[in-house]
C-alpha positions in Angstrom: 105.8 62.9 80.3 102.5 61.2 81.5 103.7 57.9 79.9 107.0 58.2 81.8 105.2 58.9 85.1 102.9 55.9 84.4 105.9 53.7 83.7 107.7 54.8 86.8 104.6 54.2 88.9 104.2 50.7 87.4 107.8 49.9 88.1 107.4 51.2 91.7 104.3 49.1 92.3 105.9 46.1 90.7 109.0 46.4 92.9 106.8 46.8 95.9 104.8 43.8 95.0 108.0 41.7 94.4 109.4 42.8 97.8 106.2 41.9 99.5 106.1 38.6 97.8 109.7 37.9 98.8 108.9 38.7 102.4 105.8 36.6 102.5 107.4 33.6 100.7 110.6 33.8 102.7 109.7 31.1 105.2 108.6 28.7 102.5 111.7 29.3 100.4 113.9 28.8 103.5 112.1 25.6 104.3 112.5 24.5 100.7 116.2 25.1 100.8 116.9 23.5 104.1 114.7 20.4 104.0 115.5 17.5 101.7 112.5 15.7 103.1 110.1 18.5 102.0 111.6 18.7 98.5 111.4 15.0 97.9 107.8 14.8 99.1 106.7 17.9 97.2 108.3 16.8 94.0 106.8 13.3 94.4 103.3 14.8 94.9 103.6 17.2 92.0 104.9 14.4 89.6 102.3 11.9 90.8 99.5 14.5 90.6 100.5 15.3 87.0 100.8 11.6 86.1 97.5 10.5 87.8 95.7 13.6 86.5 96.8 12.8 83.0 95.7 9.1 83.2 92.5 10.0 85.0 91.6 12.6 82.3 92.3 10.0 79.6 90.2 7.3 81.3 87.3 9.6 81.9 87.4 11.1 78.4 87.7 7.7 76.8 84.8 6.3 78.9 82.6 9.2 78.1 83.2 8.8 74.4 82.6 5.0 74.6 79.2 5.6 76.3 78.3 8.3 73.8 79.2 6.1 70.8 77.2 3.2 72.2 74.2 5.5 72.7 74.5 6.9 69.2 74.6 3.4 67.7 71.6 2.3 69.7 69.6 5.5 68.9 70.5 5.3 65.2 69.3 1.7 65.0 66.0 2.7 66.7 65.7 5.6 64.3 65.9 3.3 61.3 63.1 1.2 62.7 60.9 4.2 63.4 61.5 5.6 59.9 60.4 2.3 58.4 57.2 2.3 60.6 56.4 5.9 59.7 56.9 5.2 56.0 54.4 2.3 56.1 51.9 4.4 58.0 52.1 7.5 55.9 52.4 6.0 52.4 48.7 5.0 52.4 47.8 8.6 51.9 48.1 9.6 48.3 48.2 13.4 48.7 49.0 15.9 51.4 45.4 17.2 51.7 44.0 13.9 52.8 41.8 14.6 55.7 43.0 11.5 57.6 46.7 12.4 57.3 46.9 14.5 60.5 45.2 11.7 62.5 47.6 9.2 61.1 50.6 11.4 62.0 49.4 11.8 65.6 48.9 8.1 65.9 52.3 7.4 64.4 54.1 9.8 66.8 52.3 8.3 69.8 53.2 4.8 68.7 56.8 5.7 68.0 57.2 7.5 71.4 56.2 4.2 73.1 53.6 6.0 75.1 53.4 9.5 76.5 56.5 10.3 78.5 54.4 12.8 80.5 57.0 15.5 80.0 59.3 13.7 82.4 62.4 14.1 80.3 61.9 10.9 78.3 62.1 10.1 74.6 60.6 12.7 72.3 59.4 12.0 68.7 58.4 14.8 66.3 57.0 14.6 62.8 57.3 17.8 60.7 56.4 18.6 57.1 58.4 21.7 56.5 57.9 21.3 52.7 54.1 21.6 53.3 53.9 24.1 56.2 50.5 25.3 55.2 48.9 21.9 55.1 50.6 19.9 57.9 51.4 21.2 61.3 54.4 19.7 63.3 53.4 16.9 65.6 55.3 16.2 68.9 54.9 13.4 71.3 55.1 15.7 74.3 54.3 19.3 75.2 58.0 20.0 75.6 59.2 23.0 73.6 61.6 21.5 71.0 62.6 24.8 69.5 65.9 24.8 71.3 66.5 21.1 70.6 65.7 21.1 66.9 67.8 23.9 65.4 67.2 25.6 62.0 70.5 24.2 60.8 69.3 20.7 61.5 66.0 21.4 59.9 67.6 22.6 56.7 69.9 19.6 56.6 67.0 17.1 57.0 64.3 18.9 55.0 66.3 20.7 52.3 69.1 18.2 51.7 67.3 14.9 52.7 70.2 14.0 55.0 70.3 12.1 58.3 71.5 14.7 60.8 72.6 14.2 64.4 73.6 16.6 67.2 73.7 16.9 71.0 71.6 19.7 72.6 70.8 20.7 76.1 67.4 22.1 77.1 65.3 22.8 80.2 62.7 20.0 80.6 60.4 20.1 83.6 62.8 22.5 85.4 65.7 20.2 84.9 68.6 20.9 82.5 68.7 17.8 80.3 71.1 16.8 77.5 69.5 15.2 74.4 70.9 13.2 71.5 68.9 14.5 68.5 68.6 12.6 65.3 66.7 13.8 62.2 65.8 11.7 59.1 63.6 12.3 56.1 60.6 9.9 55.7 59.6 9.3 52.1 55.8 9.2 51.3 53.6 9.0 48.3 53.0 12.8 48.4 56.6 13.8 49.1 58.5 13.4 52.4 58.2 14.4 56.0 60.9 14.7 58.7 61.1 12.5 61.7 63.1 13.8 64.7 64.0 11.4 67.4 65.2 13.0 70.7 66.7 10.7 73.3 67.8 12.0 76.7 71.4 11.1 77.7 70.7 11.1 81.4 71.8 7.6 82.0 75.0 8.1 80.0 75.7 11.4 81.8 75.2 9.8 85.2 77.5 6.9 84.2 80.2 9.4 83.0 79.9 11.4 86.1 80.3 8.3 88.2 83.3 7.3 86.2 84.9 10.8 86.7 84.1 10.8 90.4 85.6 7.4 90.8 88.7 8.4 88.8 89.1 11.6 90.8 88.7 9.9 94.2 91.0 7.1 93.2 93.6 9.5 91.8 93.5 11.6 95.0 93.8 8.6 97.1 96.7 7.3 94.9 98.5 10.7 95.1 98.1 10.9 98.9 99.3 7.3 99.2 102.3 8.1 97.0 103.0 11.2 99.1 102.8 9.2 102.3 105.1 6.5 100.9 107.6 9.0 99.6 107.5 10.7 103.0 108.1 7.5 104.8 110.9 6.3 102.4 112.6 9.7 102.5 112.3 9.8 106.2 114.0 6.4 106.4 116.8 7.7 104.3 117.1 11.3 105.6 116.9 10.5 109.3 120.2 8.7 109.4 121.8 11.5 107.4 120.4 14.0 109.9 121.7 12.0 112.8 125.1 11.8 111.0 125.1 15.5 110.5 124.2 16.2 114.2 126.9 13.7 115.3 129.4 15.3 113.0 128.6 18.8 114.5 129.1 17.4 118.0 132.4 15.9 116.9 133.5 19.2 115.5 132.5 20.9 118.7 135.0 18.6 120.6 132.6 15.8 121.8 134.8 13.1 120.4 132.8 10.2 122.1 129.7 10.8 120.0 128.6 7.8 117.9 125.7 6.8 115.6 123.4 3.9 116.5 123.8 0.9 114.1 120.5 -1.0 113.4 120.4 -3.9 110.9 122.8 -4.8 108.1 121.6 -2.6 105.3 123.3 0.3 103.6 122.2 2.8 106.3 123.6 0.5 108.9 126.8 0.3 106.9 126.9 4.2 106.8 126.5 4.4 110.5 129.2 1.8 111.1 131.6 3.5 108.7 130.9 6.9 110.4 131.5 5.4 113.8 134.8 3.9 112.6 135.8 7.2 111.1 134.9 9.0 114.3 136.9 6.5 116.4 140.0 6.9 114.1 139.7 10.7 114.3 139.4 10.5 118.0 142.5 8.4 118.4 144.4 10.6 116.0 143.3 13.8 117.7 144.1 12.5 121.1 147.5 11.3 119.8 148.2 14.7 118.2 147.1 16.6 121.4 149.4 14.4 123.5 152.2 14.9 121.1 151.6 18.7 121.1 151.4 18.7 124.9 154.7 16.8 125.2 156.3 19.0 122.5 155.3 22.2 124.3 156.5 20.7 127.6 159.7 19.7 125.9 160.2 23.2 124.6 159.6 24.8 128.0 161.8 22.2 129.7 164.7 22.7 127.3 164.4 26.5 127.6 164.4 26.4 131.4 167.1 23.8 131.6 169.4 25.7 129.3 169.1 28.8 131.5 171.6 27.5 134.0 174.4 26.5 131.6 173.7 29.6 129.6 174.2 31.7 132.7 177.5 30.0 133.4 178.7 30.4 129.8 177.5 34.0 129.9 179.6 34.8 133.0 182.7 33.2 131.4 182.1 34.9 128.1 181.7 38.3 129.8 185.0 37.9 131.5 186.7 36.9 128.2 185.0 39.7 126.3 186.1 42.3 128.9 189.7 41.2 128.5 189.6 40.9 124.7 192.0 43.8 124.2 194.8 41.8 125.8 194.4 38.8 123.4 195.6 38.2 120.0 193.4 39.7 117.2 192.0 36.4 116.2 191.2 35.5 119.8 189.7 38.9 120.4 187.5 38.5 117.3 186.4 35.1 118.6 185.4 36.6 121.9 183.3 39.2 120.1 181.6 36.6 118.0 181.0 34.5 121.1 179.4 37.4 122.9 177.1 38.2 119.9 176.0 34.6 119.5 175.3 34.3 123.3 173.1 37.4 123.0 171.2 35.8 120.1 171.0 32.4 122.0 169.6 34.2 125.0 167.0 36.0 122.8 166.1 32.6 121.3 165.5 31.1 124.7 163.3 34.1 125.7 161.3 33.8 122.5 160.9 30.0 123.0 159.6 30.6 126.5 157.2 33.2 125.2 155.9 30.9 122.4 155.4 28.1 124.9 153.3 30.4 127.1 151.1 31.3 124.0 150.8 27.6 123.1 149.9 26.6 126.7 147.3 29.4 126.9 149.1 31.1 129.8 149.7 34.4 128.1 147.8 37.2 129.8 146.9 40.6 128.6 147.7 43.5 130.9 145.5 46.1 129.1 145.5 49.7 130.2 144.5 53.0 128.6 147.7 54.0 126.7 148.6 56.7 124.2 150.1 54.9 121.2 151.9 57.9 119.8 154.8 57.9 122.4 155.2 54.1 121.9 155.7 54.5 118.2 158.1 57.4 118.7 160.0 55.4 121.3 160.4 52.3 119.1 161.6 54.5 116.2 164.1 56.2 118.4 165.5 52.9 119.7 165.9 51.6 116.2 167.5 54.8 114.9 171.0 53.4 115.2 170.1 50.3 113.2 168.4 52.4 110.6 171.4 54.7 110.3 173.8 51.7 109.7 171.4 50.3 107.1 171.1 53.7 105.3 167.3 53.9 106.0 165.3 56.8 107.3 162.2 56.2 109.4 159.3 58.5 108.4 156.7 58.8 111.2 153.2 59.9 110.2 151.5 60.4 113.5 148.4 62.4 114.4 148.9 65.5 116.4 146.3 64.5 119.1 146.8 61.5 121.4 145.6 58.1 120.3 144.3 56.4 123.4 143.5 52.7 123.3 143.1 49.9 125.9 146.1 47.8 125.1 149.1 46.1 126.7 151.9 48.6 126.0 154.7 46.0 126.4 153.2 43.7 123.8 152.4 46.6 121.4 155.9 47.9 121.7 157.3 44.4 120.9 155.1 44.1 117.8 156.2 47.5 116.5 159.9 46.7 117.3 159.6 43.6 115.1 157.7 45.3 112.3 159.9 48.4 112.0 163.1 46.3 112.5 162.1 44.0 109.7 161.2 47.0 107.5 164.6 48.6 108.2 166.5 45.4 107.5 164.7 44.7 104.2 164.2 48.4 103.1 167.3 48.4 100.8 168.3 51.9 101.8 164.8 53.3 101.1 162.6 55.2 103.5 160.4 53.2 105.9 157.0 54.8 106.6 155.1 54.3 109.9 151.5 55.5 109.9 149.1 55.7 112.9 145.4 56.3 112.5 142.3 55.7 114.6 138.5 55.8 114.5 135.8 55.2 117.0 136.3 51.5 117.2 139.8 50.6 116.1 143.4 51.9 115.9 145.7 50.8 113.1 149.5 51.1 112.6 151.0 50.4 109.2 154.8 49.9 108.5 155.7 50.3 104.9 159.1 49.6 103.3 160.1 49.8 99.6 162.6 46.9 99.6 162.6 43.4 98.1 158.9 42.8 98.9 157.1 39.5 99.1 156.2 37.0 96.4 152.6 36.0 95.9 151.5 33.7 98.8 154.3 34.7 101.1 152.2 37.2 103.0 150.7 34.2 104.8 153.9 32.2 105.2 155.7 35.2 106.7 154.0 34.6 110.1 155.2 31.0 110.3 157.8 30.1 112.9 161.4 30.1 111.5 160.1 30.7 108.0 162.5 32.4 105.5 161.8 33.5 101.9 165.4 33.2 100.9 167.5 31.0 103.3 170.7 31.8 101.3 170.8 35.4 102.5 172.1 36.4 105.9 170.7 39.0 108.4 172.1 42.1 109.9 170.3 41.9 113.2 170.8 38.2 114.1 167.2 37.5 115.2 165.6 34.3 116.3 163.1 33.7 113.5 160.1 33.9 116.0 159.5 37.6 116.0 156.5 37.8 113.6 155.1 34.6 115.1 155.1 36.2 118.6 153.8 39.4 117.1 150.7 37.7 115.6 150.1 36.0 118.9 150.3 39.4 120.7 147.8 40.8 118.1 145.5 37.8 118.6 145.7 38.3 122.4 144.3 41.8 122.0 141.5 40.6 119.7 143.2 42.3 116.8 144.7 41.6 113.4 148.2 41.5 112.0 148.2 41.4 108.3 150.8 41.6 105.5 150.8 42.8 101.9 153.7 42.7 99.5 154.8 42.4 95.9 158.1 41.5 94.4 160.3 44.5 94.1 157.6 46.8 95.3 158.2 46.5 99.0 155.8 45.3 101.8 153.4 46.7 104.2 152.3 45.3 107.6 149.2 46.5 109.3 148.5 46.1 113.0 144.8 46.7 113.9 143.7 46.8 117.6 140.3 47.5 119.1 140.0 50.8 121.0 138.2 49.1 123.8 139.6 45.7 125.0 137.2 42.9 124.1 135.4 44.6 121.3 135.0 42.9 117.9 136.8 44.5 115.0 134.9 45.1 111.8 137.1 47.4 109.8 140.5 49.0 109.9 141.2 52.8 109.8 144.0 52.3 107.3 144.1 50.3 104.1 146.3 47.2 103.9 147.4 47.9 100.4 149.4 51.1 100.2 147.8 54.0 98.4 150.7 54.2 95.9 149.8 50.6 94.9 146.0 50.8 95.2 145.6 52.2 91.6 147.5 49.2 90.2 145.4 46.8 92.3 142.0 48.3 91.5 141.5 46.2 88.4 142.6 43.0 90.1 139.8 40.5 91.3 138.9 41.1 94.9 140.0 38.7 97.6 137.3 37.7 100.0 137.7 39.6 103.2 135.4 37.8 105.6 137.4 35.3 107.5 136.3 32.8 110.2 137.6 33.5 113.7 141.1 32.1 114.2 142.4 32.5 110.6 145.4 34.7 110.2 144.3 37.8 108.2 146.5 38.3 105.1 146.1 39.5 101.6 147.8 38.5 98.4 149.4 41.1 96.2 146.3 40.9 93.9 143.9 41.8 96.7 141.4 44.6 96.3 142.3 47.8 98.1 138.8 47.6 99.7 139.6 44.3 101.3 140.1 45.7 104.8 137.4 43.8 106.6 138.3 40.8 108.6 137.3 38.7 111.6 139.3 39.2 114.8 142.1 36.8 115.5 141.0 34.6 118.3 143.1 33.6 121.3 145.2 30.5 121.3 143.5 27.3 122.4 143.5 26.4 126.1 145.9 23.6 127.1 146.2 21.6 130.3 147.9 24.0 132.8 149.9 21.1 134.1 151.6 20.7 130.8 154.2 23.2 131.8 153.9 23.1 135.6 154.6 19.3 135.5 157.4 19.5 133.0 160.2 17.1 133.6 163.7 17.0 132.2 163.4 13.2 131.9 161.7 13.4 128.5 163.6 11.9 125.7 164.6 14.9 123.5 165.4 12.8 120.5 162.0 11.2 120.5 160.2 14.5 120.8 162.3 16.4 118.4 161.4 14.0 115.6 157.7 14.5 116.0 156.0 17.2 113.9 154.3 20.1 115.5 150.6 20.5 114.9 149.5 23.6 113.1 148.8 26.8 115.0 145.0 27.4 115.4 145.2 30.6 113.4 148.5 30.9 111.7 149.6 28.0 109.4 152.8 26.6 111.0 154.9 24.1 109.3 157.3 23.5 112.1 158.0 24.3 115.8 160.9 24.0 118.0 162.4 20.6 117.4 160.2 19.9 114.4 161.3 19.5 110.8 161.6 22.8 108.9 159.9 23.3 105.5 162.0 24.1 102.5 163.6 27.5 102.9 163.2 27.6 106.7 166.1 27.7 109.1 166.4 25.4 112.2 166.8 26.9 115.6 170.5 27.1 115.5 170.9 27.8 111.8 170.9 31.0 109.8 168.4 33.5 111.3 165.3 34.3 109.4 163.0 37.3 108.6 160.5 37.9 111.4 162.4 39.3 114.4 164.7 42.1 113.5 163.4 44.1 116.4 164.5 41.5 118.9 167.9 43.1 119.0 168.5 46.3 120.9 168.6 49.7 119.2 172.4 50.0 119.4 172.9 46.7 117.6 175.6 45.6 120.0 177.2 42.2 119.3 176.0 42.4 115.6 178.4 41.0 113.0 179.5 43.1 110.1 176.6 44.0 107.8 175.7 41.4 105.2 173.2 41.5 102.3 169.8 40.7 103.6 166.6 39.6 101.8 163.2 38.1 102.4 
């Protein structure tokens, strides 16, 4: 137990130290990640320091060894001469007890020392006769204590083995720490041999080595600093245009299309600036062209919708008269009158939706938010679609809270969204129940519409919000919608600052989730209801999660493989602002053929492949063609004017 407590304490202190280090080093790590200039200069300084340090150490070490070898050679040659001189002086004495031998030894040491060095740290000469310690005392040229300089190991090597020994020793001489090169050599005599020790201070060599090391150090530091300055200047020359290009690109992305880089010289950086400016100019021309095309296309849509109102009203009056008298006609003519009435209803709905879409595109759509109880709205929509559900063999199961759900919303737009979602679910439910669930929390309210019909293929949960998109164009519809219902619904959700998301799997049905903030203008963080149905969440739990954080403006949607926890999303932003005069100054003189051939730019949030008058993607229906999934709720609850039921599919 004490060991475990100690380990826990060590781990706790270690984690605390790591956290503290992470906090302290956070600014440095942030600067390292964000600054290419800092990384290049730092790496250059580190690499140059290692390189210069290695070369400096090699030069200093080599110089010191050369100086030492030179001193050793010089001292050794002097030692040989001194040994010869001592041999000549001492050989004249036949035996060790000669009374004149000590005097000769003193004179020899004095002569070999080249005068008394006066204990100044100069050359030291010592004669010893360790084989005759009782008869001859050691003689030294100075009063310096040589005990620490002439070691017992050296004495044994010279006296006992008659070898020439050499070592480097350091001693305190006259209060100064001095390094000595010590040589010892036996001197043969007629009475045996004595030992001559020659001690030479390495002061000059040490001073020269220190000067070399200092010079190498100063030169290395200067070289490293110079390399750092050069690396900084060169990196700055390269990085500065890149930074300017990055800032210019940010301004361009912010909409300042007239921003350009300054071109200086004719080098590669100047070529980069010129190429960037050319790219920016091309992008500006293309963006302006697309904006103009989009503006003309929106104006064309609005103009056509308005201009068709008058002939539509006339045709409607005539069709109403014919439809009222259809009982008096032949069966074929009566049936034609009914079909004419139904198609006129659909055509009128299409014009209404086109006008609504044009208002969203032009930025004229306004939110009339008020505190509204959503429970009656859901019940009212379900009641109005009860007739359609009965004909389709579908039951609508409402799962509503018992208490009121109050939110600051536009009730007309919320009702339109629910009418589209529930109508679509009824149409594609394949005679299976449709479940409508309402839930709320402190910040958001969510409504999910779940059907158990044909479902959606992978990837179609994003395409389903495109204008006039159809998963299977070969299948007809029961409700005869316009193909713009879900597109308008997602714009309504975006206008509230909310989300409209879809989930589906082939054969497993689909679920749409509408999430709105409780207070108008608040930012959504999470939804009270999961996007993936609970009956499918277990199957999805092992699938890789789909990222849930989306940038503002992107249509929230999840693929069938999404994680059930992927309920967080960014709010859908409002449609981009457009010139208010685009619709107010609309004219019927615009060439429809020229504008109909131009493709529509994509929606800011929902990927759109076509708009009114644009070319439809594969599987999508044109304005006057077979209706598509996305607006079953555009028809009234009674389904008047609807053709006989046909098989419907996504």
